[in-house]
C-alpha positions as CSV (number, residue, x, y, z in Angstrom):
1,X,82.9,94.8,96.2
2,X,83.2,91.6,98.2
3,X,86.6,91.0,99.8
4,X,88.4,87.6,99.0
5,X,90.7,85.3,101.3
6,X,94.0,84.3,99.4
7,X,94.5,80.4,100.1
8,X,98.1,79.4,99.0
9,X,98.3,75.6,98.5
10,X,101.7,74.8,100.0
11,X,103.4,76.7,102.7
12,X,107.0,75.7,101.5
13,X,109.7,77.7,99.9
14,X,107.4,78.3,97.1
15,X,104.6,79.3,98.9
16,X,106.4,81.6,101.3
17,X,107.8,83.4,98.0
18,X,104.4,84.0,97.0
19,X,103.0,85.2,100.4
20,X,106.2,87.7,100.3
21,X,105.4,88.8,96.8
22,X,101.7,89.6,97.4
23,X,102.7,91.0,100.9
24,X,104.7,93.5,99.3
25,X,102.4,94.3,96.3
26,X,99.4,96.6,98.0
27,X,98.1,97.3,94.1
28,X,97.5,93.4,93.7
29,X,95.8,92.9,97.0
30,X,93.7,96.3,96.4
31,X,92.9,95.1,92.9
32,X,91.7,91.7,93.9
33,X,90.0,92.7,97.2
34,X,92.5,90.3,99.2
35,X,91.3,90.8,103.0
36,X,93.5,87.8,104.1
37,X,96.1,85.5,103.2
38,X,96.3,81.7,104.5
39,X,97.9,78.3,103.6
40,X,96.9,74.9,103.5
41,X,99.5,72.1,103.6
42,X,99.9,68.8,104.4
43,X,103.0,68.7,106.1
44,X,103.8,70.7,109.3
45,X,105.6,74.1,108.0
46,X,107.2,75.9,110.8
47,X,106.9,79.6,110.8
48,X,105.5,80.1,107.1
49,X,104.4,83.8,107.6
50,X,100.6,83.3,107.5
51,X,98.2,80.9,109.1
52,X,97.9,77.3,108.5
53,X,94.2,76.3,108.2
54,X,94.9,72.6,107.6
55,X,95.5,70.0,105.0
56,X,94.6,70.0,101.3
57,X,92.0,67.6,102.0
58,X,90.5,69.0,105.3
59,X,90.2,72.5,103.4
60,X,86.6,73.7,102.5
61,X,86.6,76.5,100.4
62,X,84.5,79.7,101.3
63,X,82.4,81.3,98.7
64,X,85.0,84.1,97.7
65,X,88.2,82.0,98.4
66,X,91.1,82.4,95.4
67,X,93.4,79.6,95.6
68,X,96.6,79.6,94.4
69,X,98.4,76.1,94.1
70,X,102.2,77.0,95.2
71,X,103.8,73.6,94.7
72,X,106.9,73.4,92.8
73,X,107.0,69.6,91.7
74,X,104.9,68.9,89.0
75,X,103.3,65.6,90.2
76,X,102.0,66.8,93.4
77,X,100.9,70.2,91.8
78,X,98.7,68.2,89.3
79,X,97.1,66.0,92.0
80,X,96.6,68.8,94.6
81,X,95.1,71.1,91.7
82,X,92.9,68.2,90.3
83,X,91.5,67.4,94.2
84,X,90.8,71.0,94.9
85,X,88.8,71.5,91.9
86,X,86.5,68.5,92.9
């Protein structure tokens, strides 16, 4: 089975909470073959707990990336989700 990189879109409080949940869920990580967890974020998050690859616009997915949009506000969440799907 090929491993996957989990890309969390949003390194704010919600994204860091998701990171913590995933890191403390070895069964989830194993079941989904996650080998790496990273963030993408348009801001300048300080100490998010994982590498920040860059911005939403500059993100170029790898073949096996799994992207999770972790933004709490509905309008930015819709915008980022739509842009990432394109």
